[in-house]
N, C-alpha and C positions, 0 to 999 in steps of 0.2 A: 726498869722500862724507862724510854726516853719520856719527855714531857708530853709529846703527841701521840705516842703509842709505839708499836713494834715497827720498825723500819721495814718496808716490804722490798724484796728483791724479785724484779721481773726479768725472767729469762725470756728473750724473744727468738731464741734458737733452742733446739735441742742440746742438751748437755749430758756429759757422762757422769758416772759416780766420782771417777777420779779428779775431774775437773771442778766439780762442786766441793770435793774435800779440799782441794788446793785453794780454791776461793775462799771457803770458810775459815781455814787455818790463817791465811794471809790476813784476812779482814779483822780477825781477832787478835793479831799480833800486839796492837796498841794496848789491848787489855792486860796482855801477859806482862807487857813492859811497863805497866803501872800509869798509863797516860789517862785512862778512864775505867771505871769499875765495871763489872761484869753485866749488871742491869742496864747501864746507859748504853751498852752495846748490842741490845737485843735486836735480831733481825730475823726475817722469815723468808725461806725460799717459797714462793707462791707455786702450788702445783695445781690450784683449781682457780677458776675466775670468781668463785664464791667465796668472797672475803669474810662471810659469817663464820666460816669454818676454821679461821685462824683463831686459836686459842692459846698458843704459846710460841715462842722463838724456835727456831730450828736448832737442834742440838749441834754443839761443836763436835766434830768428829774425833773418835779415839781409835786406838789400833784394832779394837774388835768391833767398831760401830761406825758403818759409812752411810751417807746418804744416797738414796736410790738414784738411779739415772733418771732424768727428766724429759718428758716430752712436753714442748711448751703449749701452754694454752693461750698463749699471745704471740702467734707467729709474726715476726717482722713489725711489731708495733713500734711506733716512734714515741718519743717522750711526751709530745702532746696527747697522744691517744692514750697513754698511761695516766698522765694527769688528769684528763677528762674523765677517765673511767674511775679513778679514785674520789674524784668529787661527787660522783654520781653513787657509787657504791660503797665508799669507805666510811662516811659518817655512821656512828652507831657501832662500829666494829673495833677490833683492838689493833688495827692497822693505822699506821701514821699516814695521814693523807696529804701533808706537804712536801715531805723530803722522801726520796726513793732512790734506788740502784736499778740500772738496766744492764743486764749482761747481753751482748749482742754478738753478731757475726764477729765484729773486730775483737771482742774479748777473747775469742778462741784463737786469735793469731798472736796478740801482744800482751794478753794478760792485763788489760786495762778495763775499765767499765765506765759507763755514763752515770754521773751523779746529778740529781735534779733538785731544785729548791723552788717552791712557789712563794714569791714574795708579794707583800701588800703594796700596792702603789697609792701614794697620797698626792693631793693637788699641790701642796707646797708644806714646807716644814713648820710654817706658822699656824695655818688653819688645820693641818692633818685630817683633811677631808678625804675620805676613802674613795678613790675613784676606779679601783679595779685591782686585780691581781696580774702578776706577771711571772711566766715559768722561765727558769734560767738553768742552763745545763753547763757541764764541764766533764773532761776526761779525768779519771783518777786510777792510781794503782789500786790493786785489790787492798793492799795494806792500808791505804788512806780512805778508802771508800766509806765505810760506816763512821771512821773517825770524824770525817768532814760532815758527815750528816748531823752527828752529835753537836759540832760547833755551829752549824746552821740552826739546830733545834734550840739551842741555849744562847743564841744570837752572840756567840763568841767570834765568829767569822761569817762573812756573807760570801755568796759564790763568786762575786768579782774578786775578792781578795784570793779565793782559791785559783781562779783563772790567772791572776798576776803572778801568783807564786809558782804557777806550772812550768815544769820544765819539759821543753819539746812538746808542749801542748797537753802534758800530763801532770795532774796535781800530785806532789809528793812531799813529804816532810823532809826528806834527805837525810834520815836517820835510820833507814832500814838495815844497814850492814852493822853498824855499831849495835843497834838495838838486838839485832840476832845474836851478836857475840855474848851478850851480858849473860844469858841464861843457858849456855851451852854446856856447862860443867856437868849437869844431870843427864845430857844427851837423851832428852825425852823423845818419844815417838814423834810428837808434833815438831820439834825442833829438827828432827832428823830429816823429816819430809821437807821442811821448809829450806832446809840447808842444801838438800841434794835435788829437791824439784821432782822428786819421785815418791808416788804413793805407794808405801809397801805394806802389804796385808800380812798379818800374823796367820 
């Protein structure tokens, strides 16, 4: 698990089982490529506004196990609404309250998502007096979404760096094609789905 808890995925639109399968497989590619271990990548697709019901991560799909389609409990919520909700209802739960992902209407079109990070604001670097929090967001590919949250969580990268490195306004590591080729010898179900872009059910 990440330092701050399980990363929450807020779907602000209804999404199909196939779409969630694609998101989860692509979001966990960095784990299969060895960039981060399984526990650092834990995320949960929120199906209820009751955050106390979150006990464990959402399982990574397999050829015989798929996530159910989702009717959003957060219709058209903005990043600020999500942030405020997490600050009010997240403390004391297993959900990360600072970093999160939003799957929105744009996600259904271009397979990107919104990533968000709440940073602490200080008056200056000398006194380090805390003067509040600041929410910042960026767009990311599905593959980079959770990986970027891990970087934010361990202070390996801030969201400004993600924005600067973004291509076409979308944060990506630029290693997608090469990383996908590395493990294709076994031609596993997940790799086949990622390569073809189609979810094939056994």
